[in-house]
C-alpha positions as CSV (number, residue, x, y, z in Angstrom):
1,M,-64.1,1.4,8.1
2,A,-60.5,2.7,8.4
3,P,-57.8,0.0,8.1
4,D,-55.9,-1.0,11.2
5,L,-52.5,0.6,10.7
6,S,-51.0,-0.9,13.9
7,P,-48.8,-3.4,11.9
8,L,-47.1,-0.4,10.2
9,W,-46.3,1.3,13.4
10,I,-45.2,-1.9,15.1
11,S,-43.0,-2.8,12.1
12,L,-41.4,0.7,12.0
13,K,-40.9,0.7,15.7
14,T,-39.2,-2.7,15.9
15,S,-37.2,-2.2,12.7
16,L,-35.9,1.2,13.6
17,L,-34.9,-0.1,17.1
18,A,-33.3,-3.2,15.6
19,T,-31.4,-1.1,13.0
20,F,-30.2,1.3,15.7
21,I,-28.8,-1.6,17.7
22,T,-27.3,-3.4,14.8
23,F,-25.7,-0.2,13.5
24,F,-23.4,0.1,16.5
25,L,-23.0,-3.6,17.2
26,G,-22.3,-4.4,13.5
27,I,-19.7,-1.6,13.1
28,A,-18.0,-2.6,16.4
29,A,-17.9,-6.3,15.5
30,A,-16.7,-5.6,11.9
31,Y,-13.9,-3.3,13.0
32,W,-12.8,-5.7,15.8
33,M,-12.8,-8.7,13.4
34,L,-10.8,-6.7,10.9
35,G,-7.8,-6.7,13.2
36,Y,-8.5,-10.0,15.1
37,R,-6.0,-12.7,14.3
38,G,-6.8,-15.3,17.0
39,K,-7.4,-19.0,16.4
40,A,-11.1,-18.6,17.1
41,K,-11.7,-16.2,14.2
42,S,-13.5,-18.8,12.1
43,L,-15.7,-19.8,15.0
44,I,-16.7,-16.3,15.8
45,E,-17.3,-15.5,12.2
46,G,-19.6,-18.5,12.0
47,I,-21.6,-17.4,15.0
48,F,-22.0,-13.8,13.7
49,V,-23.4,-14.9,10.3
50,A,-25.4,-17.9,11.5
51,P,-28.7,-16.0,11.5
52,L,-28.2,-15.3,7.9
53,I,-28.0,-19.0,6.9
54,L,-30.2,-20.7,9.5
55,P,-34.0,-21.0,8.8
56,P,-35.7,-18.1,10.6
57,T,-37.9,-20.5,12.6
58,V,-34.7,-22.2,14.0
59,V,-33.3,-18.7,15.0
60,G,-36.7,-18.0,16.6
61,F,-36.7,-21.3,18.4
62,L,-33.2,-20.7,19.8
63,L,-34.2,-17.2,20.9
64,L,-37.3,-18.6,22.6
65,M,-35.1,-21.1,24.5
66,F,-32.8,-18.3,25.5
67,F,-35.4,-15.7,26.5
68,G,-38.3,-18.0,27.5
69,K,-39.2,-18.5,31.2
70,N,-37.0,-21.6,31.4
71,G,-34.1,-19.9,29.5
72,P,-31.1,-18.2,31.2
73,V,-32.5,-14.6,30.5
74,G,-36.0,-15.6,31.3
75,K,-35.0,-16.9,34.7
76,L,-33.1,-13.7,35.5
77,M,-36.2,-11.6,34.7
78,Q,-38.7,-13.7,36.7
79,P,-38.1,-11.8,40.0
80,F,-38.9,-8.5,38.1
81,D,-42.1,-10.0,36.7
82,F,-40.9,-9.1,33.2
83,S,-41.0,-11.2,30.1
84,I,-39.7,-10.6,26.6
85,V,-41.7,-13.4,25.0
86,F,-44.9,-12.3,23.2
87,T,-44.0,-8.6,23.5
88,W,-42.9,-6.0,20.9
89,Y,-39.5,-6.1,22.6
90,G,-39.3,-9.7,21.5
91,A,-40.1,-8.7,18.0
92,A,-37.3,-6.1,18.1
93,I,-34.8,-8.7,19.4
94,A,-35.8,-11.1,16.7
95,A,-35.4,-8.4,14.1
96,T,-32.0,-7.4,15.6
97,V,-30.6,-10.9,15.5
98,V,-31.6,-11.7,11.9
99,S,-30.5,-8.2,10.5
100,F,-27.1,-8.2,12.4
101,P,-25.3,-10.5,9.9
102,L,-26.1,-8.2,7.0
103,M,-24.9,-5.1,8.9
104,Y,-21.8,-6.9,10.1
105,K,-20.7,-8.5,6.7
106,T,-21.4,-5.4,4.7
107,A,-19.6,-3.1,7.2
108,L,-16.7,-5.6,7.3
109,G,-16.4,-5.4,3.5
110,A,-16.4,-1.6,3.6
111,F,-13.6,-1.6,6.1
112,E,-11.6,-4.2,4.2
113,Q,-11.8,-2.1,1.0
114,I,-9.9,0.8,2.7
115,D,-6.3,0.9,1.4
116,S,-4.2,-0.4,4.3
117,N,-1.4,2.1,3.4
118,L,-3.7,4.9,4.5
119,L,-3.9,3.4,8.0
120,R,-0.1,2.7,8.1
121,V,0.8,6.2,7.0
122,A,-1.6,7.7,9.6
123,R,0.2,5.7,12.3
124,T,3.6,7.0,11.2
125,L,2.1,10.5,11.4
126,G,1.5,10.0,15.1
127,A,-2.3,9.2,15.0
128,T,-3.7,7.0,17.7
129,E,-6.0,4.1,16.9
130,S,-9.1,6.0,17.9
131,T,-8.1,9.0,15.7
132,I,-7.6,6.6,12.8
133,F,-11.0,5.1,13.3
134,W,-12.9,8.4,13.6
135,R,-11.0,10.4,11.0
136,I,-10.1,7.8,8.4
137,S,-11.7,4.4,8.7
138,L,-15.2,5.4,9.5
139,P,-15.5,8.3,7.0
140,L,-14.1,6.1,4.2
141,A,-16.3,3.2,5.0
142,L,-19.4,5.4,5.4
143,P,-20.9,4.7,2.0
144,G,-20.7,0.9,2.7
145,I,-22.0,1.4,6.2
146,L,-25.0,3.4,4.9
147,A,-25.7,0.6,2.4
148,A,-25.4,-1.9,5.3
149,T,-27.8,0.1,7.4
150,T,-30.4,0.2,4.7
151,L,-30.1,-3.6,4.1
152,A,-30.3,-4.3,7.8
153,F,-33.4,-2.1,8.1
154,A,-35.0,-3.9,5.1
155,R,-34.2,-7.3,6.6
156,A,-35.6,-6.3,10.0
157,L,-38.7,-4.9,8.4
158,G,-39.3,-8.2,6.6
159,E,-38.6,-10.5,9.4
160,F,-41.3,-13.2,10.0
161,G,-40.3,-16.6,11.2
162,A,-38.1,-15.6,14.2
163,T,-40.6,-12.9,15.3
164,L,-43.5,-15.4,15.1
165,M,-41.6,-17.8,17.3
166,L,-40.5,-15.3,19.9
167,A,-43.2,-12.6,19.9
168,G,-46.2,-14.3,18.4
169,N,-48.9,-12.7,16.3
170,I,-50.8,-10.4,18.7
171,P,-52.7,-7.8,16.8
172,G,-51.9,-4.3,18.0
173,Q,-48.9,-5.5,20.1
174,T,-46.6,-7.8,18.1
175,Q,-48.3,-8.2,14.7
176,T,-45.8,-6.8,12.2
177,I,-46.5,-6.3,8.5
178,P,-45.1,-9.7,7.4
179,M,-47.4,-11.4,9.8
180,A,-50.3,-9.2,8.8
181,I,-49.7,-10.3,5.2
182,Y,-49.4,-14.0,6.1
183,F,-52.6,-14.1,8.2
184,A,-54.5,-12.0,5.7
185,V,-53.8,-14.5,3.0
186,E,-54.7,-17.3,5.3
187,A,-58.0,-15.6,6.0
188,G,-58.6,-15.0,2.3
189,A,-58.3,-11.2,2.6
190,M,-56.3,-10.7,-0.5
191,D,-56.9,-6.9,-0.8
192,E,-55.4,-6.5,2.7
193,A,-52.5,-8.7,1.8
194,W,-51.8,-6.7,-1.3
195,F,-52.0,-3.4,0.6
196,W,-49.4,-4.5,3.2
197,S,-47.2,-6.0,0.5
198,I,-47.1,-2.8,-1.4
199,V,-46.4,-0.8,1.8
200,I,-43.4,-3.0,2.8
201,M,-42.0,-3.0,-0.7
202,A,-42.2,0.8,-0.9
203,I,-40.5,1.3,2.4
204,S,-37.7,-1.2,1.7
205,L,-37.0,-0.2,-1.9
206,S,-37.2,3.6,-1.2
207,G,-34.3,3.3,1.3
208,I,-32.2,1.2,-1.0
209,I,-32.8,3.4,-4.0
210,A,-32.0,6.5,-2.0
211,V,-28.6,5.1,-0.9
212,N,-27.8,4.0,-4.5
213,F,-28.7,7.4,-5.9
214,W,-26.5,9.1,-3.3
215,Q,-23.5,6.8,-4.1
216,E,-23.9,7.3,-7.9
217,S,-24.1,11.1,-7.5
218,R,-21.0,11.0,-5.4
219,E,-19.1,9.0,-7.9
220,Q,-20.2,11.1,-10.8
221,G,-19.0,14.2,-9.0
222,R,-15.6,12.6,-8.6
223,R,-15.4,11.5,-12.2
224,G,-16.3,15.1,-13.3
225,H,-13.5,16.5,-11.1
226,R,-11.0,13.9,-12.5
227,E,-11.9,15.0,-16.0
228,K,-11.4,18.7,-15.2
229,R,-8.2,18.5,-13.2
230,G,-5.4,20.3,-14.8
231,R,-1.8,19.3,-15.5
232,G,0.7,19.1,-12.8
233,Q,2.6,22.2,-11.9
234,T,6.3,22.5,-12.2
235,P,8.3,21.6,-9.1
236,A,9.2,24.2,-6.6
237,E,12.2,26.3,-7.1
238,E,12.3,27.3,-3.4
239,S,13.8,24.9,-0.8
240,S,11.2,23.1,1.4
241,V,10.4,24.2,4.9
242,L,12.1,21.5,6.8
243,P,12.5,20.7,10.5
244,K,15.9,21.4,12.1
245,L,17.2,18.4,13.9
246,S,20.0,17.9,16.3
247,S,23.5,17.5,14.9
248,T,23.7,13.9,16.1
249,V,21.8,12.1,13.4
250,G,22.1,8.4,12.7
251,L,20.2,5.2,12.0
252,I,21.5,1.8,13.2
253,I,19.8,-1.2,11.7
254,D,20.6,-4.8,12.6
255,I,17.5,-7.0,12.1
256,E,16.3,-10.3,10.9
257,K,12.8,-11.3,9.8
258,Q,11.7,-14.7,8.7
259,L,9.3,-14.5,5.8
260,P,7.7,-17.3,3.8
261,S,9.7,-16.5,0.6
262,F,13.0,-15.5,2.1
263,H,15.0,-14.6,5.2
264,L,15.6,-10.9,5.7
265,K,18.9,-10.3,7.4
266,V,20.6,-6.9,7.2
267,A,22.9,-4.7,9.2
268,F,23.9,-1.1,8.2
269,N,24.2,2.4,9.4
270,S,23.0,5.7,7.8
271,D,23.6,9.3,8.5
272,E,22.3,12.6,6.9
273,Q,23.4,11.5,3.4
274,T,20.6,9.9,1.6
275,L,21.0,6.1,1.4
276,G,19.5,4.3,-1.5
277,L,18.3,0.7,-1.1
278,L,18.8,-0.8,-4.5
279,G,17.7,-4.3,-5.6
280,G,15.2,-6.3,-7.6
281,S,11.7,-7.2,-6.7
282,G,11.5,-9.4,-3.5
283,A,15.0,-8.3,-2.3
284,G,13.6,-7.0,0.9
285,K,13.8,-3.2,0.3
286,S,10.3,-2.2,1.2
287,M,10.3,-4.7,4.2
288,I,13.2,-2.9,5.7
289,L,11.3,0.4,5.5
290,R,8.2,-1.2,7.1
291,C,10.3,-2.6,9.9
292,I,11.8,0.9,10.6
293,A,8.4,2.5,10.5
294,G,6.9,0.0,12.9
295,I,4.5,-1.4,10.4
296,E,6.2,-4.8,10.5
297,T,8.0,-6.3,13.5
298,P,11.4,-8.0,12.9
299,T,11.9,-11.5,14.3
300,K,14.9,-10.2,16.2
301,G,17.5,-7.5,16.2
302,R,17.5,-3.8,16.9
303,I,16.7,-0.4,15.3
304,I,18.1,2.8,16.8
305,L,17.4,6.3,15.5
306,N,19.3,9.3,16.8
307,G,20.1,7.4,20.0
308,K,16.5,6.4,20.6
309,V,15.8,2.6,20.6
310,L,12.8,2.0,18.3
311,F,13.1,-1.8,18.4
312,D,15.2,-4.2,20.5
313,S,14.1,-7.9,20.6
314,E,16.4,-8.7,23.6
315,K,15.1,-5.8,25.7
316,R,11.5,-6.3,24.3
317,I,11.3,-2.8,23.1
318,N,8.9,-2.1,20.1
319,L,7.7,1.4,19.9
320,P,4.4,1.9,18.0
321,S,4.5,3.7,14.7
322,R,3.0,6.8,16.1
323,D,5.9,7.3,18.6
324,R,8.8,6.7,16.1
325,R,8.7,10.1,14.3
326,I,9.1,8.5,10.9
327,G,7.9,10.1,7.7
328,F,6.8,7.4,5.3
329,L,6.1,8.1,1.6
330,V,4.6,4.9,0.0
331,Q,4.3,4.1,-3.7
332,N,0.7,5.2,-4.1
333,Y,1.2,8.2,-1.8
334,A,-1.7,7.1,0.5
335,L,-3.4,10.5,0.6
336,F,-6.6,10.5,2.6
337,P,-9.2,10.7,-0.2
338,H,-12.0,12.3,1.9
339,M,-9.7,15.1,3.1
340,T,-8.6,18.2,1.2
341,V,-4.9,18.9,0.4
342,A,-4.7,21.3,3.4
343,Q,-6.3,18.7,5.7
344,N,-4.0,16.0,4.5
345,I,-0.9,18.2,5.4
346,A,-2.4,19.4,8.7
347,F,-3.0,15.7,9.7
348,G,0.8,15.4,10.0
349,L,1.3,18.5,12.1
350,P,2.1,18.1,15.8
351,K,-0.9,17.9,18.0
352,G,-2.0,20.8,20.2
353,L,-1.3,23.6,17.7
354,S,-3.8,26.5,17.4
355,N,-5.9,26.9,14.2
356,G,-3.9,29.9,13.3
357,S,-0.6,28.1,13.6
358,I,-1.9,25.2,11.6
359,R,-3.0,27.5,8.8
360,V,0.5,29.2,8.7
361,Q,2.4,25.9,8.6
362,V,0.1,24.4,6.0
363,E,0.6,27.5,3.8
364,E,4.4,27.2,4.2
365,Q,4.3,23.6,3.1
366,L,2.0,24.5,0.1
367,L,4.4,27.3,-0.9
368,A,7.5,25.1,-0.5
369,M,6.0,22.4,-2.7
370,Q,4.6,24.8,-5.4
371,L,1.0,23.8,-4.4
372,Q,-0.3,27.3,-3.8
373,G,-4.1,27.6,-4.4
374,L,-4.6,23.8,-4.2
375,G,-5.3,23.6,-0.5
376,D,-9.1,23.2,-1.0
377,R,-8.8,20.4,-3.6
378,Y,-9.2,16.7,-2.9
379,P,-6.6,14.1,-3.9
380,H,-8.7,12.9,-6.9
381,Q,-8.6,16.4,-8.3
382,L,-4.8,16.4,-8.5
383,S,-2.3,15.1,-11.0
384,G,0.1,12.3,-10.0
385,G,3.0,14.8,-9.5
386,Q,0.8,17.0,-7.3
387,Q,-0.3,14.0,-5.2
388,Q,3.3,13.1,-4.6
389,R,4.2,16.6,-3.5
390,V,1.3,16.7,-1.1
391,A,2.3,13.3,0.4
392,L,5.9,14.6,0.8
393,A,4.6,17.9,2.4
394,R,2.5,15.9,4.8
395,A,5.4,13.6,5.8
396,L,7.7,16.6,6.4
397,A,5.0,18.5,8.3
398,S,5.2,15.8,11.0
399,Q,8.8,16.8,11.7
400,P,10.2,13.3,11.2
401,E,13.6,12.3,12.3
402,A,13.8,9.9,9.4
403,L,12.2,10.0,6.0
404,L,11.4,6.8,4.2
405,L,10.7,6.9,0.5
406,D,9.4,3.7,-1.1
407,E,9.8,4.0,-4.9
408,P,8.2,7.5,-5.0
409,F,8.4,7.8,-8.7
410,S,7.1,4.5,-9.8
411,A,3.6,5.8,-10.6
412,L,4.7,8.7,-12.7
413,D,5.4,9.1,-16.4
414,T,9.0,9.7,-17.7
415,H,8.7,13.5,-18.1
416,L,7.1,14.1,-14.7
417,R,9.4,11.7,-13.0
418,S,12.4,13.7,-14.2
419,Q,10.9,17.0,-13.0
420,L,10.0,15.6,-9.6
421,E,13.3,13.8,-9.2
422,Q,15.1,17.1,-9.3
423,Q,12.9,18.6,-6.6
424,M,13.3,15.4,-4.5
425,T,17.1,15.7,-4.8
426,E,16.9,19.3,-3.6
427,T,14.5,18.4,-0.8
428,L,16.7,15.6,0.5
429,A,19.8,17.8,0.3
430,D,18.2,20.3,2.7
431,Y,16.6,17.7,5.0
432,R,18.4,17.4,8.3
433,G,17.5,13.9,9.1
434,V,18.1,10.3,8.0
435,S,16.6,9.5,4.6
436,L,16.3,6.1,2.9
437,F,15.3,5.9,-0.7
438,V,14.0,2.6,-2.1
439,T,14.2,1.9,-5.8
440,H,15.0,-0.8,-8.3
441,N,16.0,1.7,-11.0
442,M,19.8,2.0,-11.0
443,E,19.9,5.3,-12.8
444,E,17.4,6.8,-10.4
445,A,19.4,5.6,-7.4
446,Y,22.6,7.0,-8.9
447,R,21.1,10.5,-9.4
448,V,19.3,10.8,-6.1
449,C,21.5,8.9,-3.6
450,P,25.1,9.6,-2.6
451,N,25.3,6.1,-0.9
452,L,23.9,2.8,-1.8
453,L,23.0,-0.5,-0.2
454,V,22.5,-3.3,-2.7
455,L,20.2,-6.1,-1.6
456,E,19.7,-9.6,-2.9
457,H,17.3,-12.2,-1.5
458,G,16.9,-10.4,1.9
459,G,20.6,-9.8,2.4
460,A,23.0,-6.9,1.9
461,V,25.6,-7.7,-0.8
462,Q,27.4,-4.4,-1.1
463,Y,27.4,-1.1,0.8
464,G,29.2,2.1,0.0
465,S,29.3,5.3,-2.1
466,K,27.5,5.2,-5.5
467,H,30.8,5.7,-7.3
468,E,32.4,2.7,-5.5
469,I,29.5,0.4,-6.2
470,F,29.1,1.3,-9.9
471,E,32.8,1.3,-10.6
472,H,33.7,-1.7,-8.6
473,P,30.7,-4.1,-8.0
474,T,31.9,-7.0,-6.0
475,T,29.6,-9.7,-7.3
476,V,27.8,-10.6,-10.5
477,G,24.5,-9.8,-8.8
478,V,25.6,-6.3,-7.9
479,A,27.0,-5.7,-11.3
480,R,23.8,-6.9,-13.0
481,I,21.7,-4.6,-10.7
482,T,23.9,-1.7,-11.6
483,G,23.4,-2.3,-15.3
484,C,26.2,-4.5,-16.4
485,K,25.1,-6.9,-19.2
486,N,28.3,-8.7,-20.1
487,F,29.7,-11.5,-17.9
488,S,32.1,-14.4,-18.3
489,V,33.4,-17.0,-15.9
490,A,37.1,-16.1,-15.2
491,Q,40.2,-17.8,-14.0
492,L,43.6,-16.4,-13.0
493,V,46.3,-17.3,-15.5
494,R,49.1,-15.3,-14.1
495,S,49.7,-11.8,-12.6
496,G,47.8,-9.3,-14.8
497,L,46.2,-11.9,-17.1
498,I,42.9,-13.8,-16.8
499,E,41.0,-16.2,-19.0
500,A,37.4,-15.3,-19.9
501,S,36.2,-18.8,-20.7
502,D,32.7,-17.8,-21.9
503,W,34.2,-15.3,-24.3
504,G,37.0,-17.6,-25.4
505,C,39.8,-15.2,-24.8
506,H,42.6,-14.1,-22.5
507,L,42.4,-10.6,-21.1
508,Q,45.0,-8.3,-19.7
509,V,43.8,-6.4,-16.6
510,M,45.1,-3.4,-14.7
511,D,43.4,-3.9,-11.3
512,T,44.8,-6.4,-8.7
513,I,43.2,-9.7,-9.4
514,P,41.4,-11.3,-6.4
515,N,42.6,-14.7,-5.5
516,N,39.1,-16.0,-5.5
517,I,38.0,-14.3,-8.8
518,S,35.0,-16.0,-10.3
519,H,33.8,-13.6,-13.1
520,V,34.8,-10.8,-15.3
521,G,32.4,-8.2,-16.7
522,I,32.3,-5.1,-18.8
523,R,29.5,-2.6,-19.3
524,A,28.0,-2.3,-22.8
525,H,28.9,1.3,-23.3
526,H,32.5,0.7,-22.3
527,I,33.1,-1.5,-25.3
528,S,34.9,0.4,-28.1
529,F,35.7,-0.3,-31.7
530,T,39.1,0.0,-33.4
531,K,40.8,-0.5,-36.7
532,D,44.0,-1.7,-35.0
533,P,43.8,-5.4,-34.4
534,N,47.1,-5.5,-32.5
535,Q,46.0,-3.5,-29.5
536,E,45.7,-5.3,-26.2
537,N,42.4,-7.0,-25.5
538,T,41.3,-6.5,-29.1
539,F,39.4,-9.3,-30.9
540,P,37.6,-9.8,-34.2
541,C,33.8,-9.8,-33.9
542,W,30.7,-10.4,-36.1
543,L,27.2,-8.8,-35.6
544,A,24.5,-11.2,-34.6
545,R,21.6,-8.7,-34.3
546,T,20.8,-5.2,-33.2
547,S,18.3,-3.5,-30.9
548,E,17.3,0.2,-31.3
549,T,16.4,2.9,-28.8
550,P,15.8,6.6,-29.6
551,H,19.4,7.6,-29.2
552,R,21.5,4.4,-29.1
553,M,22.0,1.1,-30.8
554,T,22.6,-2.1,-28.9
555,L,24.9,-4.5,-30.9
556,F,24.9,-8.2,-30.1
557,L,28.4,-9.4,-31.1
558,K,30.1,-12.8,-31.4
559,L,33.9,-13.0,-31.0
560,H,36.2,-15.0,-33.3
561,S,33.7,-16.2,-35.8
562,A,30.4,-15.4,-37.5
563,A,27.1,-15.9,-35.6
564,N,24.9,-18.9,-36.5
565,N,21.7,-17.2,-35.4
566,P,20.5,-14.0,-33.6
567,Q,21.0,-15.6,-30.2
568,D,24.5,-16.7,-30.9
569,Y,26.6,-13.9,-29.4
570,H,29.1,-13.2,-26.6
571,L,28.8,-9.5,-25.8
572,Q,26.4,-6.5,-26.0
573,A,27.8,-3.2,-27.0
574,E,26.0,0.2,-26.9
575,V,26.9,3.0,-29.3
576,F,25.3,6.3,-30.2
577,K,23.6,6.3,-33.5
578,E,26.2,8.7,-34.9
579,K,28.8,6.0,-34.3
580,W,26.6,3.3,-35.6
581,A,26.3,5.2,-38.9
582,T,30.1,5.1,-39.3
583,I,30.5,1.4,-38.7
584,K,27.4,-0.3,-39.9
585,D,28.5,-0.6,-43.5
586,Q,32.1,-1.7,-42.7
587,P,33.0,-5.3,-43.8
588,F,33.4,-8.0,-41.1
589,P,35.2,-8.8,-39.0
590,W,35.0,-5.7,-37.0
591,Y,37.5,-5.3,-34.1
592,L,36.4,-4.5,-30.6
593,R,38.5,-3.6,-27.6
594,L,37.9,-4.5,-24.0
595,D,39.7,-1.7,-22.1
596,P,41.7,-3.2,-19.2
597,L,40.8,-0.2,-17.1
598,R,37.1,-0.9,-17.7
599,L,37.0,-4.6,-16.8
600,I,35.1,-5.5,-13.7
601,L,36.7,-8.3,-11.6
602,M,34.2,-10.1,-9.3
603,E,34.6,-12.6,-6.5
C-alpha cells in the first residue's frame, strides 16, 4: 500500500506560506528597527524574539487564546462562520510566528553589517531613503537575507508544539511531518518515523547547503579577482571634468555640538581656496564635515553654503543630506561593492538623464581620472589608488557646491599617496566650489591647502594662510601640530630679550615680544651649528643620543653641560647626514645657535 504523503504536502504548503510571510515581515521589521531609536526599542525587540525563547507549547497556547472562539480574532470571525483553529491556516500561522524571529534577527544582522558610510555617502549624492534601500541596503544584505529565509523555512518545516496547540493533528488536514513522526513513534511505527525524519532532514539541509555553497562560490570569486587585480595606474595628467558654479561661492560655519568627549564649537568662513582642517585625533575635524554634509546635526548654530541655508537652529532649518549638494569623500571611499565603477559614478549623476547622457558623462569622468577601461570592474578588483579616484569621480559627478575630503590618503602607501596627492592638488585647483580637506598630517596639509584651520579639543585655535600658521603659530598646541618639537617656558626680561627657563638661557629676539608671552619654540631643522661661540644666542651643547631616518639625523642635545642619560636633553636638532658626517667626530662641547629670526614666540 502506497504511503500517505499528505504530511509532506501539508508541511510544504504551510512552510512555504509561512516563509513567504516572514520574508516580508522580517525584512520590514529588521530595517525599521535598524533606524529606530525610541525608548520602547528593548520592549519591541523582546516581543519580536519571544517565540524564539518561549517553549513552543506556550506560543501555541497564546495563539490559541488569540485566535480561539473566545479570543479577539476568533470573535471577529464568528459572524463569518470561519475559524482558524484546527485548520491548515492555523498551522501556517503557528509556523509563521515561530520562524519570524530567525528571519528578523538574521536580516537585522545582515543590515547592521553594511558599512554605514555607504548609506551616508549615498544620501550626500542625492539618493532618497527608498532608493538607498532598493539599490544599496537590500542588495548588500541579500546573502544574509537568503540565509535568513532558509533558516526560517527550516524552522517552519520543523514546527511541532505551537502547531499542535493551534491546529491539532488532523490527518490529511493539519498533520505536518513533525506530528507524523511523533504519532508514528507513539504508535510503534518506527519505519514510518524514520521515513519522515529522513525526508524533513533532506529538505532542511539541502536548502542550507545550497545557500552556503552559493556564498562560498561568491567569496572565492571575489578572492580570485583580488589576487588578479593589477597595480594602480598613474594619476591623470588631464584636468578633471568639473562643474562650473556661480562666481559667488562661500561657506559660513558657526556651530556648536555637545558630544560625550568634548564640546565642538567653531566659526569660520571658506571660499574657493581649499581650506585644510588640521588637528590631532578627536579634535573635531571629521565631525565638522559630517555636520556640513547633514550626517550629524549640530546642537545649535548655522551653516550657509553659497547663500543657501543648510542648517539654522533658530529658524529650525535642517536640510537633509540629499538636498545639500555636498560631495563627501570618506576615508575608506565607501564605494558600493555590488556596483561596477561605471555604476558607482553614475549613481552620483543628476536624476532624469537619458542613458546616452549618463554614458557620456561617466566616460568623461573615467577619462579625467585616468580610469579608462575600468568601468566594468567592481571595487574589490581595484587598487587603493583606483578606488580613491572612483570615489572622487563619483563625488564630482553629482555636481556638488562643496567638496569634503576626510583624510583621503590615510589608506594609501607612501609612494601612491605622493602620486595621488599631486592629482588631488590639481583637481582642487580647478574645482569651482568650496573644498575642505581634513588631515592630521602637517606636511600633507601644507602641500595641498593654501589656508588652514587648526583645531584642538573641538575649538579653532588658529585660522589663516598656511605660511602664516607655520611661520607664526600662536600657541604651543598649534606649533606642536605644525611640527615644532622644541619648547620652553618664556618670560620677558626687557625689550628684545626673553628668558627660556627650561633651556636655562637668555635669548635675543627680533620679533615684537607679546606682553602675555608664555613659551618660546624653535623648529628642529632651524637649529644650526657654529664654531664661533661669541655669536648671539650661541650655547655650548653635548649629545645625549641620536635617532636616524633615511636622509636625516635627529640629535638630542643638552645645553651647558654633559647629559647624564639618553633622556637628559633640552633640544632636538635635525641635520642632513652630510652635515652629520662633518660634526660627529668633533670634540665636545659643540656650539649651537638659535637664530633670533627663527624663534617662535607664543602666547
